[in-house]
N, CA and C of each residue as an Amber inpcrd file, in Angstrom:
protein
   591
  16.9380000  -1.8340000 -19.9490000  16.6320000  -2.4290000 -18.6700000
  15.1450000  -2.7640000 -18.6040000  14.8370000  -3.9500000 -18.0960000
  13.4550000  -4.4040000 -18.0100000  12.7990000  -3.8230000 -16.7560000
  11.6370000  -3.2260000 -16.9410000  10.8860000  -2.6640000 -15.8130000
  10.1140000  -3.7950000 -15.1480000  10.2760000  -3.9840000 -13.8320000
   9.5400000  -5.0540000 -13.1470000   8.0390000  -4.8710000 -13.2870000
   7.3140000  -5.9810000 -13.3420000   5.8600000  -5.8890000 -13.4890000
   5.1340000  -5.9230000 -12.1470000   5.8990000  -5.8700000 -11.0350000
   5.2840000  -5.9160000  -9.7060000   5.5990000  -4.6630000  -8.8950000
   5.6880000  -3.5160000  -9.5860000   6.0360000  -2.2730000  -8.8920000
   4.8960000  -1.8000000  -7.9940000   5.2810000  -1.3160000  -6.8100000
   4.3300000  -0.8130000  -5.8280000   4.7190000   0.6250000  -5.4910000
   3.7630000   1.5440000  -5.5790000   4.0460000   2.9400000  -5.2430000
   4.1590000   3.0820000  -3.7310000   5.2880000   3.6410000  -3.2720000
   5.5370000   3.7470000  -1.8360000   5.7080000   5.1710000  -1.3340000
   5.7890000   6.1350000  -2.2230000   5.9620000   7.5030000  -1.7590000
   6.0830000   8.4620000  -2.9230000   6.3470000   9.7370000  -2.5650000
   6.4530000  10.7720000  -3.5770000   7.5300000  11.7660000  -3.1630000
   8.3110000  12.2230000  -4.1290000   9.3110000  13.2580000  -3.8680000
   8.5730000  14.5870000  -3.7440000   8.7480000  15.2570000  -2.5970000
   8.0030000  16.4930000  -2.3570000   8.8430000  17.7480000  -2.5320000
  10.1790000  17.6030000  -2.4770000  11.0310000  18.7840000  -2.6590000
  12.4940000  18.3800000  -2.6720000  13.3310000  19.3670000  -2.9770000
  14.7710000  19.1950000  -2.7880000  15.0540000  19.3680000  -1.3050000
  16.1880000  18.8270000  -0.8710000  16.5760000  18.9720000   0.5310000
  18.0420000  19.3880000   0.5480000  18.3060000  20.5730000   1.0340000
  19.6730000  21.0770000   1.0510000  20.1100000  21.5230000  -0.3360000
  21.4210000  21.7100000  -0.5040000  21.9390000  22.2420000  -1.7700000
  22.7770000  21.2330000  -2.5470000  22.9610000  20.0190000  -2.0010000
  23.8530000  19.0540000  -2.6500000  23.1190000  17.9690000  -3.4430000
  21.8260000  18.1620000  -3.7350000  21.1140000  17.2150000  -4.5900000
  20.2720000  16.1850000  -3.8660000  20.0840000  16.3370000  -2.5750000
  19.2170000  15.3990000  -1.8630000  17.7470000  15.7040000  -2.1720000
  16.9220000  14.6630000  -2.1040000  15.4830000  14.8350000  -2.2850000
  14.7730000  14.4710000  -0.9920000  13.6330000  15.1120000  -0.7790000
  12.8100000  14.8230000   0.3960000  11.5930000  14.0380000  -0.0710000
  11.3250000  12.9090000   0.5960000  10.2550000  12.0070000   0.1990000
   9.2110000  11.9200000   1.2890000   7.9370000  11.9510000   0.8850000
   6.8420000  11.6650000   1.7980000   6.3880000  10.2350000   1.5250000
   6.7090000   9.2960000   2.4410000   6.2930000   7.9110000   2.2060000
   4.7940000   7.7470000   2.3990000   4.2070000   6.8030000   1.6590000
   2.8010000   6.4720000   1.8530000   2.6870000   5.5830000   3.0860000
   1.8010000   5.9200000   3.9730000   1.4930000   5.1430000   5.1800000
   2.7510000   4.7040000   5.9040000   2.8260000   3.4320000   6.2590000
   3.9290000   2.9380000   7.0820000   4.9580000   2.1810000   6.2530000
   5.2850000   2.6880000   5.0690000   6.1780000   1.9600000   4.1760000
   7.6000000   2.5200000   4.1600000   7.9300000   3.4170000   5.0920000
   9.2530000   4.0380000   5.0370000  10.3910000   3.0470000   5.2170000
  10.1750000   1.9560000   5.9480000  11.2540000   0.9920000   6.1640000
  11.7090000   0.3710000   4.8520000  10.7960000   0.1740000   3.9180000
  11.1760000  -0.3850000   2.6230000  12.0380000   0.6220000   1.8720000
  11.6110000   1.8730000   1.8390000  12.3740000   2.8930000   1.1270000
  13.7730000   3.0640000   1.7200000  13.9130000   2.8530000   3.0120000
  15.2200000   2.9880000   3.6510000  16.1290000   1.7960000   3.3680000
  15.5600000   0.6360000   3.1030000  16.3560000  -0.5830000   2.9510000
  16.6030000  -1.0210000   1.5190000  15.8400000  -0.5130000   0.5760000
  15.9830000  -0.9110000  -0.8180000  16.7930000   0.1470000  -1.5570000
  17.7270000  -0.2770000  -2.3800000  18.6430000   0.6520000  -3.0450000
  18.2990000   0.9290000  -4.5040000  17.2070000   0.3550000  -5.0000000
  16.7600000   0.6410000  -6.3620000  15.3070000   1.0880000  -6.3310000
  15.0790000   2.3340000  -6.7050000  13.7320000   2.8730000  -6.8050000
  13.4240000   3.0970000  -8.2720000  12.1670000   2.9700000  -8.6250000
  11.7050000   3.3130000  -9.9650000  10.8730000   4.5800000  -9.8460000
  11.1600000   5.5570000 -10.6760000  10.4920000   6.8550000 -10.6170000
   9.5850000   7.0500000 -11.8260000   8.4360000   7.6670000 -11.5990000
   7.5240000   8.0320000 -12.6890000   6.5850000   9.1160000 -12.1790000
   6.1560000   9.9610000 -13.0830000   5.1720000  10.9850000 -12.7210000
   3.7720000  10.4520000 -12.9760000   2.8890000  10.7430000 -12.0330000
   1.4880000  10.3570000 -12.1550000   0.6390000  11.6160000 -12.1970000
  -0.4720000  11.5450000 -12.9130000  -1.4170000  12.6670000 -12.9110000
  -2.1680000  12.6540000 -11.5810000  -2.9740000  13.6670000 -11.3420000
  -3.7640000  13.7150000 -10.1100000  -4.7330000  12.5430000 -10.0150000
  -5.1200000  12.0110000 -11.1710000  -6.0310000  10.8700000 -11.1970000
  -5.2780000   9.5450000 -11.0540000  -3.9500000   9.6170000 -10.9050000
  -3.1550000   8.4080000 -10.7260000  -2.7230000   7.7430000 -12.0150000
  -2.9040000   8.4340000 -13.1510000  -2.5040000   7.8800000 -14.4470000
  -1.0260000   8.1820000 -14.6750000  -0.2860000   7.1570000 -15.0550000
   1.1520000   7.3310000 -15.2890000   1.3710000   8.1940000 -16.5180000
   2.2310000   9.2240000 -16.3860000   2.4520000  10.1760000 -17.4660000
   3.7610000   9.9490000 -18.2070000   4.6080000   9.0710000 -17.7180000
   5.9010000   8.8090000 -18.3520000   6.3470000   7.4030000 -17.9740000
   7.2770000   6.8210000 -18.7430000   7.7650000   5.4820000 -18.3850000
   8.5630000   5.5290000 -17.0750000   8.5690000   4.4150000 -16.3610000
   9.3860000   4.3210000 -15.1480000  10.8590000   4.4110000 -15.5280000
  11.6310000   5.0640000 -14.6700000  13.0790000   5.1050000 -14.8570000
  13.7390000   4.7180000 -13.5390000  14.8440000   3.9910000 -13.6480000
  15.5280000   3.4720000 -12.4680000  16.3480000   4.5670000 -11.7950000
  16.2720000   4.6210000 -10.4760000  17.1020000   5.5380000  -9.6860000
  17.8120000   4.7080000  -8.6300000  19.1310000   4.8090000  -8.5930000
  19.9140000   4.0970000  -7.5780000  20.0750000   5.0150000  -6.3730000
  19.8060000   4.4560000  -5.1990000  19.8540000   5.2230000  -3.9610000
  21.2330000   5.0730000  -3.3390000  21.9640000   6.1920000  -3.2060000
  23.2800000   6.1620000  -2.5640000  23.1450000   6.1000000  -1.0470000
  22.1790000   6.8650000  -0.5490000  21.9920000   6.9320000   0.8990000
  20.5920000   7.4710000   1.1870000  19.9560000   6.9300000   2.2300000
  18.6340000   7.4130000   2.6370000  18.5390000   7.3400000   4.1530000
  17.7990000   8.3010000   4.7210000  17.6040000   8.2940000   6.1700000
  16.2840000   8.9660000   6.4990000  15.7850000   8.6580000   7.7060000
  14.5630000   9.2990000   8.1820000  14.8600000  10.7460000   8.5560000
  13.8420000  11.5980000   8.3830000  13.9940000  13.0020000   8.7630000
  12.6130000  13.5740000   9.0880000  12.2970000  13.6960000  10.3490000
  11.0520000  14.2880000  10.8540000   9.8040000  13.8670000  10.0730000
   9.5160000  12.5830000  10.0740000   8.3170000  12.0740000   9.4330000
   8.4200000  11.8850000   7.9360000   9.5710000  12.1610000   7.3860000
   9.7760000  11.9530000   5.9560000  11.1100000  11.2320000   5.7810000
  11.5610000  11.1390000   4.5440000  12.8550000  10.5200000   4.2270000
  13.6160000  11.4890000   3.3450000  14.9070000  11.5880000   3.5630000
  15.7640000  12.3380000   2.6570000  16.7650000  11.3500000   2.0620000
  17.0930000  11.5560000   0.7840000  17.9420000  10.5800000   0.1030000
  18.8060000  11.2440000  -0.9530000  19.9740000  10.6300000  -1.1800000
  20.8340000  10.9510000  -2.3120000  20.5650000   9.9250000  -3.3980000
  20.2790000  10.3850000  -4.6130000  20.1030000   9.5010000  -5.7620000
  21.2950000   9.6880000  -6.6870000  21.8420000   8.5930000  -7.2110000
  22.9840000   8.6890000  -8.1260000  22.6060000   9.5590000  -9.3200000
  23.4950000  10.4710000  -9.6990000  23.2610000  11.3500000 -10.8390000
  22.4990000  12.6110000 -10.5050000  22.0290000  12.7300000  -9.2870000
  21.3270000  13.9400000  -8.8450000  22.3110000  14.7040000  -7.9600000
  23.0020000  15.6760000  -8.5540000  24.1620000  16.2690000  -7.8930000
  23.9680000  17.6830000  -7.3710000  22.8470000  18.3170000  -7.6640000
  22.6530000  19.6640000  -7.1330000  21.1680000  19.9200000  -6.8690000
  20.9000000  21.0280000  -6.2440000  19.5320000  21.3540000  -5.8320000
  18.5820000  21.4630000  -7.0280000  19.0400000  22.0160000  -8.1400000
  18.1740000  22.1670000  -9.3100000  17.7140000  20.8090000  -9.8390000
  18.6450000  19.8430000  -9.8950000  18.2760000  18.4980000 -10.3500000
  17.2950000  17.8590000  -9.3700000  17.5270000  18.0530000  -8.0880000
  16.6280000  17.4970000  -7.0750000  15.2510000  18.1460000  -7.1650000
  15.2150000  19.4530000  -7.3400000  13.9470000  20.1760000  -7.4240000
  13.1480000  19.7370000  -8.6600000  13.8420000  19.3720000  -9.7390000
  13.1670000  18.9140000 -10.9620000  12.4190000  17.5930000 -10.7380000
  12.7700000  16.8550000  -9.6980000  12.1010000  15.5830000  -9.4010000
  10.8580000  15.7510000  -8.5310000  10.5880000  16.9730000  -8.0910000
   9.4290000  17.2320000  -7.2340000   8.1520000  16.7170000  -7.9090000
   7.3350000  15.9790000  -7.1330000   6.0860000  15.4390000  -7.6570000
   6.2120000  14.0570000  -8.2730000   7.4320000  13.5390000  -8.3400000
   7.6600000  12.2170000  -8.9190000   7.3200000  11.1370000  -7.8960000
   6.5890000  10.1210000  -8.3300000   6.2410000   8.9960000  -7.4550000
   7.3760000   7.9770000  -7.4450000   7.5230000   7.3020000  -6.3080000
   8.5750000   6.3060000  -6.1240000   7.9300000   4.9310000  -6.0370000
   8.4610000   4.0040000  -6.8240000   7.9730000   2.6380000  -6.8680000
   9.1150000   1.6880000  -6.5350000   8.7710000   0.5480000  -5.9480000
   9.7580000  -0.4860000  -5.6370000   9.1620000  -1.8260000  -6.0600000
   9.9960000  -2.7070000  -6.5780000   9.5400000  -4.0390000  -6.9440000
   9.1390000  -4.8040000  -5.6880000   7.9610000  -5.3850000  -5.6850000
   7.4930000  -6.1610000  -4.5300000   8.4300000  -7.3260000  -4.2390000
   9.0780000  -7.8540000  -5.2630000   9.9610000  -9.0160000  -5.1060000
  11.1670000  -8.7290000  -4.2170000  11.5510000  -7.4540000  -4.0840000
  12.7420000  -7.1550000  -3.2750000  12.4150000  -6.4960000  -1.9390000
  11.1380000  -6.5200000  -1.5460000  10.7990000  -6.0380000  -0.2050000
  11.5460000  -6.8960000   0.8150000  12.0250000  -6.3050000   1.8980000
  12.5910000  -7.1120000   2.9810000  11.5240000  -8.0520000   3.5500000
  11.9480000  -9.2040000   4.0310000  11.0110000 -10.1710000   4.5980000
  10.3520000  -9.5900000   5.8530000   9.0300000  -9.6900000   5.9000000
   8.2880000  -9.1950000   7.0660000   8.3510000 -10.2220000   8.1900000
   8.2300000  -9.7660000   9.4200000   8.1710000 -10.6670000  10.5730000
   6.9260000 -11.5320000  10.4810000   6.8780000 -12.6020000  11.2670000
   5.7470000 -13.5300000  11.2220000   4.4060000 -12.8680000  11.4940000
   4.3660000 -11.8730000  12.3740000   3.0980000 -11.2400000  12.7200000
   2.9260000  -9.8640000  12.0760000   3.7100000  -9.5830000  11.0280000
   3.6070000  -8.3090000  10.3190000   3.3030000  -8.5710000   8.8460000
   2.6060000  -7.6190000   8.2390000   2.1970000  -7.7760000   6.8490000
   2.3880000  -6.4590000   6.1190000   2.8020000  -6.5510000   4.8710000
   2.8300000  -5.3610000   4.0340000   1.4040000  -5.0930000   3.5730000
   1.0100000  -3.8350000   3.6370000  -0.3600000  -3.4720000   3.2750000
  -0.6970000  -3.9100000   1.8580000   0.2470000  -3.7930000   0.9520000
  -0.0090000  -4.1550000  -0.4430000  -0.4040000  -5.6240000  -0.5610000
   0.0780000  -6.4590000   0.3510000  -0.2650000  -7.8840000   0.3190000
  -1.6690000  -8.1540000   0.8480000  -2.2090000  -7.2440000   1.6390000
  -3.5570000  -7.4190000   2.1880000  -4.6340000  -7.0670000   1.1680000
  -4.2960000  -6.1630000   0.2550000  -5.2600000  -5.7450000  -0.7670000
  -5.5420000  -6.9230000  -1.6930000  -6.8140000  -7.1920000  -1.9020000
  -7.2200000  -8.3170000  -2.7390000  -7.5210000  -9.5830000  -1.9570000
  -7.3010000  -9.5610000  -0.6430000  -7.6330000 -10.7250000   0.1880000
  -9.1380000 -10.7730000   0.4320000  -9.6900000 -11.9870000   0.4500000
 -11.0850000 -12.1860000   0.8310000 -11.1580000 -12.2300000   2.3510000
 -12.1630000 -11.5620000   2.9040000 -12.3190000 -11.4810000   4.3540000
 -13.5860000 -12.2370000   4.7510000 -13.4480000 -13.0810000   5.7710000
 -14.5670000 -13.8690000   6.2720000 -14.8190000 -13.4980000   7.7230000
 -16.0960000 -13.3280000   8.0560000 -16.4810000 -13.0340000   9.4330000
 -16.7800000 -14.3410000  10.1510000 -16.1560000 -14.5030000  11.3140000
 -16.3800000 -15.7000000  12.1340000 -17.3950000 -15.4180000  13.2490000
 -18.0590000 -14.2650000  13.1700000 -19.0030000 -13.8680000  14.2160000
 -20.3150000 -14.6420000  14.1400000 -20.5650000 -15.2960000  13.0070000
 -21.8070000 -16.0430000  12.8370000 -21.7120000 -17.4190000  13.4980000
 -22.7820000 -17.8550000  14.1250000 -22.8140000 -19.1740000  14.7650000
 -22.7700000 -20.2980000  13.7340000 -23.1350000 -19.9830000  12.4720000
 -23.1620000 -21.0100000  11.4300000 -21.8150000 -21.1920000  10.7310000
 -20.7860000 -20.5010000  11.1980000 -19.4600000 -20.6270000  10.5930000
 -19.0720000 -19.3820000   9.8290000 -17.8680000 -19.3780000   9.2400000
 -17.3830000 -18.1910000   8.5250000 -18.3170000 -17.7660000   7.3870000
 -18.5740000 -16.4660000   7.3150000 -19.4280000 -15.8770000   6.2890000
 -18.5850000 -14.8690000   5.5110000 -18.6840000 -14.8920000   4.1780000
 -17.9400000 -13.9500000   3.3530000 -18.3390000 -12.5250000   3.7040000
 -17.3570000 -11.7130000   4.0870000 -17.5860000 -10.3120000   4.4040000
 -17.3130000  -9.4490000   3.1820000 -16.2110000  -9.7330000   2.4850000
 -15.8990000  -8.9550000   1.3020000 -14.4480000  -9.0380000   0.9200000
 -14.0070000  -8.0520000   0.1390000 -12.6750000  -8.0170000  -0.4480000
 -11.9440000  -6.7620000   0.0140000 -10.7050000  -6.9070000   0.4840000
  -9.9280000  -5.7410000   0.9200000  -9.5790000  -4.9060000  -0.3110000
 -10.0330000  -3.6670000  -0.3250000  -9.7710000  -2.7500000  -1.4370000
  -8.6610000  -1.7600000  -1.1110000  -8.4980000  -1.4810000   0.1890000
  -7.5450000  -0.4480000   0.6020000  -7.2050000  -0.6770000   2.0670000
  -6.0520000  -0.1710000   2.4710000  -5.6650000  -0.1750000   3.8750000
  -5.2460000   1.2470000   4.2120000  -5.7140000   1.7620000   5.3410000
  -5.3440000   3.1150000   5.7570000  -4.8610000   3.0750000   7.1970000
  -4.3600000   4.1990000   7.6540000  -3.8360000   4.3130000   9.0120000
  -4.6300000   5.3900000   9.7310000  -5.2180000   5.0510000  10.8790000
  -5.9810000   6.0550000  11.6120000  -5.1780000   6.6700000  12.7600000
  -3.8780000   6.3850000  12.8010000  -3.0240000   6.9210000  13.8530000
  -2.7380000   5.9060000  14.9350000  -3.7370000   5.1090000  15.2890000
  -3.5590000   4.0920000  16.3250000  -3.2370000   2.7260000  15.7200000
  -3.8160000   2.4510000  14.5470000  -3.6180000   1.1560000  13.8980000
  -4.0710000   1.2430000  12.4460000  -3.8060000   0.1900000  11.7030000
  -4.2660000   0.1160000  10.3220000  -5.7520000  -0.2300000  10.3000000
  -6.4120000   0.1440000   9.2080000  -7.8360000  -0.1360000   9.0220000
  -8.0220000  -0.7730000   7.6470000  -8.7140000  -1.9160000   7.6060000
  -9.0380000  -2.5720000   6.3410000 -10.3170000  -1.9640000   5.7750000
 -10.2760000  -1.5370000   4.5200000 -11.4570000  -1.0410000   3.8130000
 -11.9510000  -2.2060000   2.9620000 -13.0770000  -2.7710000   3.3500000
 -13.5540000  -3.9950000   2.7310000 -14.8040000  -3.7170000   1.9000000
 -14.7260000  -4.0290000   0.5980000 -15.8930000  -3.9170000  -0.2700000
 -16.7700000  -5.1330000   0.0060000 -18.0160000  -4.8930000   0.4340000
 -18.9180000  -5.9790000   0.8450000 -19.2690000  -6.8910000  -0.3230000
 -19.2210000  -8.1830000  -0.0330000 -19.5930000  -9.1980000  -1.0110000
 -20.4680000 -10.2560000  -0.3380000 -21.1680000 -11.0160000  -1.1600000
 -21.9050000 -12.1760000  -0.6760000 -22.0580000 -13.1620000  -1.8280000
 -22.4880000 -14.3570000  -1.5120000 -22.7650000 -15.3570000  -2.5360000
 -24.2150000 -15.2080000  -2.9790000 -24.4460000 -15.1820000  -4.3060000
 -25.8230000 -15.1080000  -4.7880000 -26.4190000 -16.5180000  -4.8400000
 -27.6340000 -16.6420000  -5.3650000 -28.3300000 -17.9330000  -5.3820000
 -27.6090000 -18.9910000  -6.2130000 -26.8130000 -18.5540000  -7.1970000
 -26.0610000 -19.4910000  -8.0260000 -24.7050000 -19.8410000  -7.4220000
 -24.3890000 -19.2230000  -6.2930000 -23.1000000 -19.4770000  -5.6520000
 -21.9740000 -18.5960000  -6.1620000 -22.3010000 -17.5800000  -6.9590000
 -21.3010000 -16.6320000  -7.4600000 -21.1080000 -15.4970000  -6.4600000
 -19.8950000 -14.9930000  -6.3860000 -19.6030000 -13.8700000  -5.4950000
 -20.0180000 -12.5750000  -6.1880000 -20.8270000 -11.7690000  -5.4930000
 -21.2740000 -10.4870000  -6.0410000 -21.0370000  -9.3910000  -5.0010000
 -20.8120000  -8.1760000  -5.4900000 -20.6370000  -7.0260000  -4.6050000
 -22.0060000  -6.5110000  -4.1710000 -22.1200000  -6.1080000  -2.9090000
 -23.3400000  -5.5010000  -2.3990000 -23.2900000  -4.0050000  -2.6630000
 -24.4020000  -3.4530000  -3.1550000 -24.4360000  -2.0320000  -3.5190000
 -25.5910000  -1.3290000  -2.8290000 -25.4220000  -0.0110000  -2.6730000
 -26.4970000   0.7870000  -2.0870000 -27.4900000   1.1980000  -3.1840000
 -28.4570000   2.0200000  -2.8390000 -29.4930000   2.4410000  -3.7920000
 -28.9450000   3.2270000  -4.9760000 -27.7720000   3.8200000  -4.8110000
 -27.1790000   4.6110000  -5.8880000 -26.1700000   3.8060000  -6.7070000
 -26.0600000   2.5150000  -6.4160000 -25.1700000   1.6590000  -7.1890000
 -23.7310000   1.6440000  -6.7140000 -23.4610000   2.2460000  -5.5570000
 -22.1060000   2.2560000  -5.0080000 -21.8890000   1.0140000  -4.1540000
 -20.6960000   0.4390000  -4.2590000 -20.3710000  -0.7470000  -3.4820000
 -20.3130000  -0.3810000  -2.0050000 -20.9890000  -1.1680000  -1.1790000
 -20.9740000  -0.9390000   0.2670000 -19.5940000  -1.2660000   0.8250000
 -19.2070000  -0.5530000   1.8620000 -17.8840000  -0.7470000   2.4530000
 -18.0160000  -0.9090000   3.9610000 -17.2030000  -1.7730000   4.5140000
 -17.1220000  -1.9100000   5.9630000 -15.6590000  -1.7050000   6.3510000
 -15.4440000  -1.0170000   7.4570000 -14.0970000  -0.7500000   7.9510000
 -13.8390000  -1.6520000   9.1450000 -12.7160000  -2.3580000   9.1100000
 -12.3650000  -3.2780000  10.1910000 -10.9860000  -2.9080000  10.7270000
 -10.8560000  -2.6780000  12.0300000  -9.5360000  -2.3930000  12.6060000
  -8.6090000  -3.5910000  12.3970000  -7.4350000  -3.3410000  11.8320000
  -6.4900000  -4.4270000  11.5790000  -5.6030000  -4.6020000  12.8080000
  -6.2020000  -5.2150000  13.8300000  -5.5100000  -5.4950000  15.0850000
  -5.7860000  -6.9540000  15.4430000  -4.8680000  -7.5610000  16.1720000
  -4.9610000  -8.9760000  16.5280000  -6.2880000  -9.3250000  17.2070000
  -6.8170000  -8.4150000  18.0180000  -8.0670000  -8.6740000  18.7330000
  -9.2330000  -8.9220000  17.7810000  -9.2280000  -8.2970000  16.6100000
 -10.3320000  -8.4470000  15.6560000  -9.9640000  -9.2540000  14.4180000
  -8.6670000  -9.3630000  14.1330000  -8.2170000 -10.0940000  12.9400000
  -7.1650000 -11.1110000  13.3850000  -7.6330000 -12.2680000  13.8780000
  -6.6870000 -13.2490000  14.4030000  -6.0250000 -14.1300000  13.3480000
  -6.5480000 -14.1220000  12.1140000  -6.0330000 -15.0430000  11.0910000
  -5.8100000 -14.3270000   9.7710000  -4.5790000 -14.4200000   9.2540000
  -4.2340000 -13.8750000   7.9390000  -3.3880000 -14.9050000   7.2230000
  -3.8050000 -15.2760000   6.0100000  -3.0310000 -16.1890000   5.1720000
  -2.8190000 -15.4980000   3.8270000  -1.6490000 -14.8820000   3.6770000
  -1.3570000 -14.1250000   2.4640000  -1.3290000 -15.0320000   1.2440000
  -0.7620000 -16.2210000   1.3770000  -0.6800000 -17.1390000   0.2240000
  -2.0630000 -17.5400000  -0.2810000  -2.9880000 -17.7970000   0.6360000
  -4.3480000 -18.1770000   0.2500000  -5.2500000 -16.9580000   0.0330000
  -4.7000000 -15.7470000   0.2960000  -5.4500000 -14.4890000   0.1620000
  -6.7350000 -14.5330000   1.0050000  -6.5850000 -15.0000000   2.2630000
  -7.7360000 -15.1410000   3.1510000  -7.4560000 -14.4910000   4.5030000
  -8.4230000 -13.7170000   4.9630000  -8.3690000 -13.0740000   6.2720000
  -9.6480000 -13.4450000   7.0150000  -9.5070000 -13.7480000   8.3090000
 -10.6870000 -14.0000000   9.1350000 -10.7410000 -12.9710000  10.2500000
 -11.9610000 -12.5200000  10.5340000 -12.1710000 -11.4970000  11.5490000
 -13.4120000 -11.8410000  12.3670000 -13.4390000 -11.3540000  13.6040000
 -14.6440000 -11.5350000  14.4240000 -15.6340000 -10.3880000  14.2080000
 -15.3130000  -9.4890000  13.2710000 -16.1810000  -8.3420000  12.9820000
 -17.4700000  -8.8460000  12.3430000 -18.6170000  -8.4750000  12.8760000
 -19.8860000  -8.9850000  12.3060000 -20.1620000  -8.4170000  10.9160000
 -20.7550000  -9.2420000  10.0860000 -21.0670000  -8.8360000   8.7110000
 -22.0900000  -7.7070000   8.6660000 -22.9500000  -7.6120000   9.6590000
 -24.0030000  -6.6010000   9.6390000 -23.7110000  -5.4020000  10.5310000
 -22.4430000  -5.1830000  10.8660000 -22.0790000  -4.0750000  11.7600000
 -22.2250000  -2.7560000  11.0610000
């Protein structure tokens, strides 16, 4: 079986659930709807540093449901608690190609990563703010973690760094009031967040 090249990590198996082979999953951020709707998961163990330790293997989902902030699921071939417990710590991946279609005003976080962000707060027009490196959830809304960039004298895009050589980061609330424009196909986001905030 060919392993898809667009796998996205969406959660991790944290324990067995019950005695009949169910597993308990902690989804990453707000991605539980995908895990509930997709019937093919790819499993692999990752080290603490995020390095894959084994090849992905396909797991067919017989049934999955929400359970107090997590997900519990039956996987084909996982028939008892010992088999389920052996999967503890395994990361769950899903092919991006089979994600359910998002609503017009909703976006999958994985699609926001890698988008260029422009600030429209300048009177001279949109100014490059940076590149989305990560998206997190602060409880009230999503937050874009943007690695600061600018154009140098030659017109090349360069990352802005502090005195210690670390890339500067700006956090922008991912809410309609501050991010009125998102074009996933063009990988472009516009925000009214000032570049010098």
